NUVEXFI-72699 format. One record per residue: x, y, z of N, C-alpha, C in turn; chain. Coordinates in steps of 0.1 Angstrom, whole numbers, m for minus. Example, Ala and Ser with C-alpha at 12.3 -4.5 7.8 and 13.67 -1.06 7.14 Angstrom:
residues 2
   n.c1   n.c2   n.c3  ca.c1  ca.c2  ca.c3   c.c1   c.c2   c.c3  vexmi
    132    m57     78    123    m45     78    132    m33     78      A
    128    m22     71    137    m11     71    129      0     79      A
//
This chain:
residues 410
   n.c1   n.c2   n.c3  ca.c1  ca.c2  ca.c3   c.c1   c.c2   c.c3  vexmi
    146   m295     71    138   m289     59    136   m303     51      A
    126   m303     41    124   m310     35    121   m305     20      A
    123   m314      8    121   m308     m6    109   m300     m8      A
    107   m294    m18     94   m288    m19     80   m294    m20      A
     70   m289    m15     58   m298    m13     52   m298    m28      A
     47   m314    m30     41   m315    m39     29   m312    m44      A
     22   m307    m57      6   m304    m58     m2   m311    m49      A
      2   m324    m45    m10   m333    m43    m10   m328    m27      A
     m2   m321    m23      0   m320     m8     m5   m303     m5      A
    m10   m299    m16    m19   m285    m15    m29   m284     m1      A
    m32   m270     m2    m40   m268     12    m56   m276      8      A
    m59   m282     21    m73   m291     18    m84   m280     14      A
    m83   m266     18    m92   m257     15    m90   m249      0      A
    m84   m258     m7    m82   m249    m21    m95   m242    m26      A
   m106   m250    m27   m118   m244    m33   m119   m230    m26      A
   m121   m230    m11   m124   m218     m3   m115   m207     m5      A
   m100   m211     m7    m87   m203    m12    m90   m195    m26      A
    m98   m205    m33    m97   m198    m48   m112   m187    m46      A
   m121   m193    m39   m131   m182    m38   m128   m168    m32      A
   m122   m170    m21   m118   m160    m14   m107   m147    m23      A
    m97   m156    m28    m89   m146    m37    m97   m141    m49      A
   m107   m146    m53   m115   m139    m67   m120   m132    m56      A
   m129   m131    m46   m135   m118    m41   m125   m106    m39      A
   m117   m110    m30   m107   m101    m30    m99    m91    m40      A
    m95    m98    m52    m93    m93    m65   m101    m83    m70      A
   m113    m88    m69   m127    m77    m74   m127    m64    m65      A
   m128    m68    m50   m127    m57    m41   m113    m47    m45      A
   m101    m53    m47    m88    m45    m48    m89    m38    m63      A
    m93    m42    m71    m94    m39    m83   m104    m22    m81      A
   m116    m27    m75   m121    m15    m73   m117     m2    m63      A
   m109     m7    m53   m102      0    m39    m90      6    m46      A
    m83      3    m57    m72      5    m65    m75     21    m69      A
    m86     23    m75    m87     36    m79    m92     47    m68      A
    m97     41    m58    m97     52    m45    m85     54    m37      A
    m75     45    m40    m64     42    m32    m53     56    m40      A
    m58     56    m53    m47     63    m62    m51     77    m62      A
    m64     79    m59    m68     96    m60    m62    105    m49      A
    m59    102    m38    m54    111    m31    m38    109    m31      A
    m30    101    m37    m19    101    m40    m13    114    m49      A
    m26    112    m62    m23    121    m72    m23    136    m70      A
    m36    141    m64    m43    151    m63    m39    160    m46      A
    m39    150    m36    m37    152    m24    m32    169    m23      A
    m17    163    m23     m8    173    m23    m11    186    m30      A
    m15    184    m43    m19    198    m52    m32    205    m44      A
    m40    198    m41    m51    203    m33    m48    212    m23      A
    m42    207    m14    m35    213      0    m27    227     m7      A
    m18    225    m15    m11    235    m19    m18    246    m21      A
    m29    242    m32    m40    253    m39    m47    260    m28      A
    m54    252    m17    m57    260     m4    m50    269      3      A
    m39    262      6    m30    270     15    m21    280      8      A
    m18    280     m5     m8    287    m13      7    285     m8      A
     11    276     m3     23    273      4     27    256     m1      A
     39    257     m7     47    242     m6     49    234      7      A
     51    242     17     58    238     30     50    227     37      A
     37    228     34     24    219     42     20    208     28      A
     24    211     18     23    199      8     20    186     10      A
     31    183     18     31    168     27     23    165     32      A
     14    178     40      6    173     51     m7    163     47      A
    m11    164     36    m25    154     32    m20    140     34      A
     m7    138     28     m2    122     29      3    120     43      A
      4    130     49      8    128     66     m7    125     71      A
    m15    129     70    m29    129     77    m35    116     74      A
    m34    112     59    m41    100     53    m37     92     58      A
    m20     89     63    m15     79     64    m14     74     82      A
    m15     90     86    m22     84    100    m33     82    106      A
    m43     84     96    m55     80     96    m56     63     93      A
    m47     60     84    m42     46     81    m41     38     93      A
    m30     43     98    m25     40    114    m35     37    124      A
    m45     47    124    m55     42    132    m64     30    129      A
    m67     32    115    m76     23    111    m69      7    111      A
    m57      8    105    m52     m2    111    m55    m11    122      A
    m56     m4    134    m56    m11    147    m69    m15    146      A
    m78     m8    141    m96     m9    142    m95    m22    132      A
    m91    m21    123    m95    m31    112    m89    m46    118      A
    m77    m45    124    m68    m55    129    m77    m64    143      A
    m80    m56    151    m89    m58    163   m105    m63    155      A
   m111    m59    147   m124    m63    145   m123    m77    137      A
   m109    m77    129   m111    m87    122   m107   m100    131      A
   m100    m98    142    m95   m109    152   m107   m112    159      A
   m117   m102    163   m129   m105    169   m139   m114    164      A
   m143   m106    148   m153   m111    139   m149   m115    125      A
   m139   m116    122   m133   m120    109   m130   m109     99      A
   m124   m115     87   m120   m105     77   m129    m98     71      A
   m141   m103     67   m152    m99     62   m158    m84     68      A
   m159    m84     79   m168    m71     88   m155    m62     89      A
   m144    m65     90   m132    m58     93   m129    m50     81      A
   m125    m56     69   m123    m52     53   m134    m42     51      A
   m146    m45     50   m161    m38     46   m160    m28     53      A
   m158    m26     66   m160    m15     77   m150     m5     72      A
   m139    m12     68   m125     m1     66   m126      8     53      A
   m132     m2     41   m134      7     30   m148     16     31      A
   m159     10     36   m169     22     38   m163     34     45      A
   m156     36     56   m150     46     62   m142     54     52      A
   m134     46     43   m125     54     35   m134     62     23      A
   m144     58     22   m155     63     14   m164     77     19      A
   m164     72     33   m170     85     39   m158     98     41      A
   m145     94     38   m135    103     38   m132    109     28      A
   m137    103     16   m136    109      1   m147    119      1      A
   m158    114      9   m174    125      8   m166    138     15      A
   m160    139     25   m156    148     32   m145    156     25      A
   m135    152     18   m128    161     10   m134    170     m2      A
   m147    163     m8   m154    166    m16   m160    181    m11      A
   m166    178      4   m174    190      8   m164    198     11      A
   m149    194     14   m140    204     20   m135    213      6      A
   m135    207     m5   m128    215    m17   m141    226    m19      A
   m156    222    m19   m168    227    m23   m167    243    m14      A
   m163    239     m4   m163    250      8   m147    257     10      A
   m138    254      4   m125    260      5   m121    260     17      A
   m121    248     26   m120    246     40   m111    238     44      A
    m96    243     46    m86    235     48    m85    226     62      A
    m95    230     71    m94    223     83   m103    208     81      A
   m113    214     77   m125    203     71   m116    190     60      A
   m107    198     51    m98    190     42    m92    180     48      A
    m81    187     59    m74    178     64    m82    166     75      A
    m91    168     80   m101    158     90   m104    148     81      A
   m111    153     68   m113    144     56   m103    132     52      A
    m92    140     51    m81    132     45    m79    121     56      A
    m77    123     69    m77    116     81    m85    106     79      A
    m98    107     75   m108     95     76   m104     89     63      A
   m102     94     52    m98     87     40    m88     77     40      A
    m79     81     50    m66     69     51    m72     55     55      A
    m84     54     59    m90     42     61    m89     33     47      A
    m92     38     37    m90     32     24    m76     27     22      A
    m68     30     26    m53     29     23    m49     15     31      A
    m54     16     45    m51      6     56    m59     m7     53      A
    m69     m5     46    m78    m17     43    m74    m25     32      A
    m67    m13     21    m64    m18      9    m50    m30     13      A
    m43    m25     24    m32    m31     27    m35    m42     36      A
    m42    m41     44    m49    m55     53    m53    m63     45      A
    m62    m61     35    m66    m73     26    m54    m83     19      A
    m43    m78     19    m31    m89     17    m29   m103     25      A
    m35    m99     37    m32   m108     49    m43   m118     47      A
    m55   m113     45    m66   m123     41    m65   m132     29      A
    m56   m127     18    m54   m139     11    m44   m147     16      A
    m38   m144     25    m29   m157     29    m32   m164     43      A
    m46   m163     47    m51   m171     58    m52   m185     53      A
    m55   m188     45    m60   m203     42    m46   m207     30      A
    m38   m200     25    m27   m203     17    m17   m215     23      A
    m15   m223     13     m2   m232     17     10   m226     20      A
     18   m227     32     29   m222     34     38   m218     24      A
     40   m227     11     52   m226      5     48   m218     m7      A
     30   m214     m9     28   m204    m20     22   m193    m11      A
     25   m190     m2     21   m178      8     23   m166      3      A
     35   m163     m4     37   m149     m8     32   m149    m22      A
     29   m162    m30     23   m160    m43      8   m155    m41      A
      3   m161    m26    m11   m158    m24    m12   m141    m21      A
     m1   m137    m15     m4   m120    m12     m1   m113    m22      A
      8   m121    m33     10   m111    m46     m6   m113    m53      A
    m11   m121    m52    m24   m121    m59    m35   m110    m58      A
    m34   m108    m45    m39    m98    m40    m37    m84    m41      A
    m23    m80    m40    m15    m68    m43    m20    m64    m56      A
    m15    m74    m67    m16    m73    m81    m30    m67    m87      A
    m39    m73    m80    m54    m65    m83    m56    m52    m79      A
    m46    m48    m73    m49    m33    m71    m42    m23    m83      A
    m36    m29    m92    m29    m25   m105    m40    m18   m113      A
    m51    m26   m116    m58    m20   m126    m65     m8   m124      A
    m71     m6   m110    m77      4   m105    m66     17   m102      A
    m55     12    m98    m45     21    m95    m40     28   m104      A
    m38     23   m118    m33     29   m128    m43     35   m138      A
    m56     30   m137    m65     42   m142    m69     52   m135      A
    m71     51   m120    m74     65   m113    m68     76   m116      A
    m54     77   m113    m45     88   m116    m45     93   m133      A
    m50     86   m142    m55     90   m156    m66     93   m158      A
    m75     94   m146    m89    100   m148    m91    110   m141      A
    m78    115   m137    m78    130   m127    m82    141   m137      A
    m80    142   m153    m86    151   m159   m100    150   m159      A
   m106    137   m168   m120    139   m169   m128    140   m159      A
   m123    133   m145   m133    137   m135   m129    149   m131      A
   m122    158   m132   m121    173   m129   m132    182   m138      A
   m132    174   m149   m140    185   m159   m154    180   m152      A
   m157    166   m148   m170    164   m140   m173    171   m132      A
   m164    171   m122   m165    180   m111   m168    196   m114      A
   m161    202   m122   m165    215   m126   m177    214   m131      A
   m184    206   m139   m194    205   m146   m207    207   m135      A
   m203    202   m123   m214    203   m112   m212    212   m102      A
   m201    223   m104   m200    231    m97   m191    230    m86      A
   m183    221    m88   m173    218    m78   m155    220    m82      A
   m148    221    m74   m133    227    m80   m130    213    m88      A
   m121    216    m95   m116    205   m105   m106    197    m97      A
   m102    197    m88    m92    187    m80   m100    177    m69      A
   m111    182    m67   m122    173    m63   m127    163    m70      A
   m124    161    m84   m128    150    m93   m127    139    m90      A
   m113    134    m88   m110    122    m83   m116    116    m67      A
   m116    125    m62   m123    123    m47   m138    117    m51      A
   m146    122    m59   m158    116    m63   m154    101    m67      A
   m147     99    m75   m143     84    m81   m136     73    m69      A
   m131     80    m57   m126     72    m48   m137     70    m41      A
   m147     76    m40   m159     76    m27   m164     62    m34      A
   m169     64    m47   m174     53    m53   m171     42    m54      A
   m157     42    m56   m150     29    m56   m148     23    m43      A
   m145     29    m31   m146     25    m20   m158     17    m16      A
   m169     25    m17   m181     21    m14   m183      7    m18      A
   m183      5    m32   m184     m5    m43   m178    m18    m36      A
   m162    m17    m34   m156    m24    m27   m160    m30    m12      A
   m165    m21     m5   m171    m26      9   m184    m35      3      A
   m193    m29     m5   m205    m39     m8   m200    m51    m12      A
   m192    m52    m19   m184    m67    m25   m179    m74    m12      A
   m171    m70     m5   m167    m80      4   m179    m81     16      A
   m187    m75     19   m196    m78     27   m206    m87     21      A
   m208    m87     12   m220    m97      6   m213   m110      2      A
   m204   m109     m5   m196   m119     m9   m183   m129     m4      A
   m177   m123      4   m165   m128     12   m165   m143     18      A
   m172   m146     17   m180   m162     23   m174   m174     16      A
   m167   m184     23   m164   m183     37   m155   m169     43      A
   m154   m166     52   m144   m158     57   m131   m166     62      A
   m122   m160     55   m107   m171     54   m103   m172     67      A
   m100   m161     76    m99   m163     88   m108   m172     99      A
   m118   m168     99   m128   m177    107   m129   m191    103      A
   m126   m193     90   m125   m209     84   m111   m215     93      A
   m100   m208     87    m89   m212     93    m88   m218    108      A
    m95   m207    116    m94   m210    128   m106   m219    136      A
   m116   m221    129   m125   m230    129   m122   m244    124      A
   m116   m249    115   m106   m259    110    m94   m263    118      A
    m89   m254    128    m79   m254    134    m67   m257    128      A
    m60   m248    119    m50   m250    111    m34   m245    116      A
    m33   m251    128    m16   m245    134     m7   m246    121      A
      1   m237    124     15   m234    117     22   m250    118      A
     21   m252    128     30   m265    129     28   m275    122      A
     13   m276    117      9   m291    110     13   m288     97      A
     18   m273     92     15   m273     80     31   m278     72      A
     33   m280     60     45   m285     57     54   m273     56      A
     67   m277     59     78   m267     60     85   m271     49      A
     89   m260     42    100   m262     29    109   m253     30      A
    121   m253     21    130   m245     22    127   m232     19      A
    115   m230     10    108   m215      9    102   m211     18      A
    100   m218     29     91   m212     40     95   m216     56      A
    107   m205     58    113   m210     66    109   m202     82      A
    109   m209     92    106   m205    107    119   m192    111      A
    115   m185    117    123   m173    123    126   m174    138      A
    137   m176    145    137   m173    158    138   m159    164      A
    139   m149    150    138   m137    155    124   m132    156      A
    116   m137    155    100   m134    149     99   m122    141      A
     88   m113    140     80   m107    129     88    m96    131      A
     96    m89    138    101    m78    138    111    m74    127      A
    121    m83    120    127    m78    108    118    m75     95      A
    109    m84     98    100    m82     85     92    m70     85      A
     87    m65     99     80    m53    103     91    m38     97      A
    103    m41    101    112    m35     97    116    m31     83      A
    115    m42     76    117    m38     60    105    m33     55      A
     94    m34     58     82    m28     56     81    m14     58      A
     86    m11     72     86      3     74     97     10     69      A
    107      4     66    117     15     61    113     16     42      A
    110      6     34    103      8     23     93     18     22      A
     81     21     33     73     26     34     77     42     36      A
     84     43     44     91     54     46     95     64     32      A
    104     56     28    112     62     12    102     63      7      A
     92     53      1     83     55    m11     73     69     m9      A
     67     68      2     58     77      4     63     91      5      A
     77     95      9     84    107     10     88    109     m5      A
     92    103    m12     93    106    m28     83    107    m36      A
     71     99    m34     63     98    m39     55    112    m38      A
     52    113    m29     41    127    m21     48    141    m29      A
     60    141    m29     64    154    m34     70    155    m51      A
     69    143    m57     70    144    m70     60    150    m79      A
     47    150    m79     38    159    m82     38    174    m82      A
     45    177    m68     46    190    m68     60    193    m73      A
     68    185    m73     83    188    m80     78    192    m96      A
     71    182   m102     65    184   m115     57    198   m119      A
     48    198   m110     40    212   m111     52    224   m113      A
     63    224   m102     70    238   m104     76    240   m114      A
     82    226   m123     84    227   m138     75    227   m149      A
     62    232   m145     53    236   m156     45    223   m160      A
     49    211   m154     40    200   m158     25    200   m150      A
     15    198   m162      1    197   m155     m2    188   m146      A
    m16    186   m146    m21    173   m138    m20    161   m148      A
    m22    163   m158    m22    150   m167    m11    143   m167      A
      1    153   m169     15    143   m169     18    139   m155      A
     16    147   m141     19    140   m127     10    126   m127      A
     m2    129   m132    m10    113   m130     m6    104   m138      A
      1    108   m150      6     95   m156     18     91   m149      A
     29     98   m145     42     94   m135     35     87   m126      A
     23     91   m118     19     82   m108     13     73   m108      A
      6     70   m121      0     59   m128     13     50   m129      A
     25     51   m134     32     44   m138     37     35   m124      A
     41     50   m115     44     45   m101     35     33    m92      A
     23     35    m93     14     27    m88     16     11    m98      A
     13     13   m109     15      3   m117     27     m8   m113      A
     39      0   m111     52     m6   m105     50    m12    m91      A
     43     m4    m82     38    m12    m69     32    m24    m66      A
     24    m23    m77     13    m36    m77     15    m46    m92      A
     18    m43   m103     19    m52   m112     31    m64   m111      A
     38    m60   m104     50    m73   m104     47    m81    m94      A
     37    m81    m88     35    m86    m75     32   m103    m79      A
     31   m108    m88     29   m123    m90     44   m127    m93      A
     51   m120    m99     66   m124   m100     74   m125    m90      A
     70   m115    m83     80   m112    m69     75   m120    m61      A
     62   m125    m61     57   m137    m48     65   m150    m56      A
     63   m151    m69     73   m164    m68     85   m165    m66      A
     94   m152    m70    105   m151    m65    105   m152    m51      A
    102   m147    m43    102   m149    m28     98   m162    m22      A
     89   m170    m27     87   m182    m24    100   m194    m30      A
    105   m187    m42    116   m198    m46    129   m193    m43      A
    131   m179    m39    146   m178    m37    146   m173    m22      A
    136   m170    m17    136   m167     m1    134   m151      3      A
    129   m150     15    127   m137     17    137   m125     18      A
    149   m131     24    161   m121     28    163   m117     12      A
    165   m128      2    170   m123    m13    165   m109    m18      A
    149   m112    m18    140   m100    m21    141    m89    m14      A
    142    m90     m2    144    m78      9    157    m70      5      A
    168    m77      2    177    m69     m1    177    m63    m12      A
    172    m68    m24    168    m62    m36    159    m53    m33      A
    148    m49    m25    144    m38    m24    151    m26    m22      A
    161    m27    m10    169    m17     m6    178    m12    m19      A
    185    m22    m27    190    m16    m38    182     m9    m51      A
    171    m14    m51    162     m6    m61    158      7    m55      A
    157      7    m44    152     21    m40    164     33    m39      A
    175     25    m36    186     33    m38    186     37    m53      A
    188     30    m61    189     36    m75    177     46    m81      A
    164     40    m74    154     51    m77    155     66    m71      A
    160     65    m62    166     79    m54    175     85    m63      A
    187     80    m66    195     87    m77    191     90    m88      A
    185     83    m96    177     85   m107    168    100   m105      A
    160     99    m93    151    111    m90    162    125    m90      A
    169    122    m82    180    133    m75    186    140    m90      A
    190    131    m99    197    139   m109    191    139   m119      A
    177    136   m124    169    139   m137    167    152   m136      A
    167    156   m147    162    173   m152    145    175   m147      A
    144    184   m144    128    188   m141    118    187   m149      A
    122    188   m162    114    187   m174    114    171   m177      A
    123    165   m175    121    153   m181    112    140   m173      A
     99    141   m182     88    131   m175     94    118   m176      A
    102    115   m188    108    102   m187    113     97   m177      A
    123    105   m171    134    101   m161    127    101   m148      A
    117    109   m148    110    110   m136    100     97   m133      A
     92     95   m145     86     82   m146     96     67   m141      A
    107     69   m149    118     57   m146    120     56   m131      A
    119     69   m126    128     70   m110    111     64   m102      A
    100     69   m105     89     64    m94     83     50    m99      A
     90     43   m112     84     31   m114     97     24   m105      A
    107     25   m104    118     18    m95    115     20    m82      A
    108     33    m75    104     34    m63     93     22    m61      A
     85     21    m71     72     13    m68     75      0    m67      A
     88     m4    m76     91    m18    m73     97    m24    m62      A
    105    m13    m58    115    m15    m46    104    m15    m31      A
     94     m9    m34     87    m10    m22     76    m22    m24      A
     75    m28    m38     68    m40    m37     76    m51    m33      A
     89    m49    m35     99    m63    m32     99    m61    m16      A
     99    m49     m9     98    m51      7     86    m55     14      A
     74    m50      5     63    m54     13     60    m68     10      A
     64    m74     m3     58    m90     m1     68    m99      8      A
     80    m94      6     90   m102     14     89   m102     27      A
     84    m89     33     82    m85     46     71    m92     50      A
     58    m90     42     47    m98     47     48   m114     49      A
     56   m118     43     62   m133     42     68   m135     53      A
     76   m127     56     79   m131     69     75   m129     80      A
     64   m120     83     60   m115     95     46   m127     93      A
     41   m131     84     30   m143     85     35   m157     88      A
     49   m160     82     57   m171     88     57   m174    103      A
     60   m160    110     64   m160    121     53   m160    134      A
     43   m151    129     32   m152    138     19   m164    138      A
     18   m170    149      7   m179    152     m7   m175    149      A
    m17   m183    142    m28   m183    137    m36   m177    149      A
    m35   m178    162    m45   m172    170    m42   m158    173      A
    m32   m155    171    m28   m140    173    m24   m129    160      A
    m29   m137    150    m23   m132    136    m28   m118    131      A
    m41   m117    134    m49   m104    126    m45    m94    138      A
    m44    m96    149    m43    m82    159    m27    m78    157      A
    m17    m90    156     m4    m87    153     m2    m78    140      A
     m7    m84    129     m5    m78    115    m10    m65    116      A
    m22    m59    122    m28    m50    125    m18    m40    130      A
    m15    m44    144     m3    m36    147      8    m32    139      A
     12    m41    133     24    m38    125     23    m28    114      A
     11    m31    108      6    m21     98      7     m8    105      A
      0     m7    119      4      6    123     17     13    121      A
     27      6    123     39     11    120     41     17    108      A
     39      5    100     41     11     86     36     24     82      A
     24     24     87     15     38     82     24     52     90      A
     24     47    103     35     62    106     46     64    100      A
     52     51     95     68     55     88     61     62     76      A
     50     61     71     45     68     58     40     83     60      A
     33     84     75     30     97     78     42    106     79      A
     53    101     87     66    106     89     73    110     77      A
     72    103     64     79    106     54     74    117     47      A
     59    115     46     48    125     39     51    139     45      A
     52    139     62     54    153     66     69    158     61      A
     79    149     64     88    155     64     91    158     48      A
     85    149     40     91    154     25     87    170     21      A
     75    176     26     76    187     21     83    199     28      A
     88    195     41    101    203     47    111    202     43      A
    116    193     36    130    190     30    128    194     15      A
    119    195     11    120    202     m5    117    215     m4      A
    109    221      8    110    234      9    123    241     16      A
    130    235     22    142    239     25    156    234     16      A
    155    224     13    170    221      7    163    214    m10      A
    152    211    m13    148    209    m27    145    194    m26      A
    139    191    m38    135    177    m44    148    169    m45      A
    160    173    m50    169    163    m54    175    160    m39      A
    176    167    m28    181    161    m18    172    151    m11      A
    160    151    m13    151    147     m8    153    132    m15      A
    153    133    m25    154    118    m34    166    109    m28      A
    178    115    m30    191    112    m25    189    105    m12      A
    186    112     m2    184    108     14    173     98     14      A
    165     97      7    156     84      8    162     73      2      A
    169     76    m12    175     64    m16    186     57     m6      A
    194     66      0    204     63      9    200     54     24      A
    188     60     27    181     56     35    178     38     36      A
    170     37     26    167     27     20    179     14     23      A
    189     18     24    199      8     27    198      2     42      A
    193     10     50    190      6     63    184    m10     63      A
    179    m12     52    173    m26     49    182    m37     52      A
    193    m35     51    207    m45     50    206    m50     66      A
    208    m38     74    209    m44     90    197    m52     94      A
    185    m49     89    170    m56     93    173    m69     89      A
    179    m72     76    180    m86     71    186    m90     80      A
    200    m87     84    210    m92     92    205    m98    104      A
    194    m92    111    187    m96    122    180   m110    121      A
    177   m111    109    166   m126    107    176   m138    112      A
    171   m146    120    176   m157    124    169   m173    120      A
    170   m175    109    167   m187    108    164   m198    115      A
    154   m209    120    158   m221    128    163   m232    116      A
//
């Protein structure tokens, strides 16, 4: 190991990296609004159509299942042709899914709703895959910060999206659509614009440039902040899988739990907005902490934070918006710690030649974990209640510790 890399030793592609990050930031701001739409009202829309809470977690499950399939497709397309066509195609697919949800709501057709939500999940997959594009040209000592820059850009749209649930609902009613379809009008437009931004302006393509310039990891400077792992990418994948499962399960049922206690769409939108802000807004600080203190430290912090979230959610009175907001903020923060540290571990461990395909495959596992959490959440709440779901999720997050113990630095 050597001392920290001096500024003079920064990546020779710093200018290209700045342009790539700028374009990704713009696209992520737009896509953040689309990402938040399904989180806010997807479960409520299903509950309204089906008249049952038991399947209220199904929209999240279908969206994350669609995200899993899209992760494979985006990873393969990016591997073959670069990040630009892969990410643009993913967001365009998310826009098509949003249009399908609007049609399903207008026709009161649950089957079409579930199919459309599956397609809509491609937007979530693309939003997550974009973080890898931010790391393709990044100096290893600043890799986590590059990832976090892309993640934090989602905050603006992600926070604005849920708070637009009420006004977009009024707009939907004005044009003869159900109120809950309104946010999907927003998501369709947001995803389509994100696809356009990437297709036109993501030049140079970061993955194509990195390969063309032959930037093997072995030639990159190695510091204490950028270790190599004999254990490969699996521990990083496990960390992300666990944080995703816990986060989706608790997040999915919180709006339904609030609805049962008399809270309206505006209150649920506020809590989800705080949650999404906590998922992405701390990213610059998280990236700095990961680069400064190491991947393992922040992964452990993810487990502890998620446990605290689960305990607070389980013990909070149903009429306390403040405590539910605090719990969901901690839920988002724990997810952020796990995602940034896990992504850095994976990127450190995977060679450039197979990076896009491997990252796509790992994100499939993350999406499946989210689908499992979303499906199980409705069943658990229907049979045992929201507090049991929240507490079980917090305890499950402690399984991150064995995953961290499996990491073997060289």
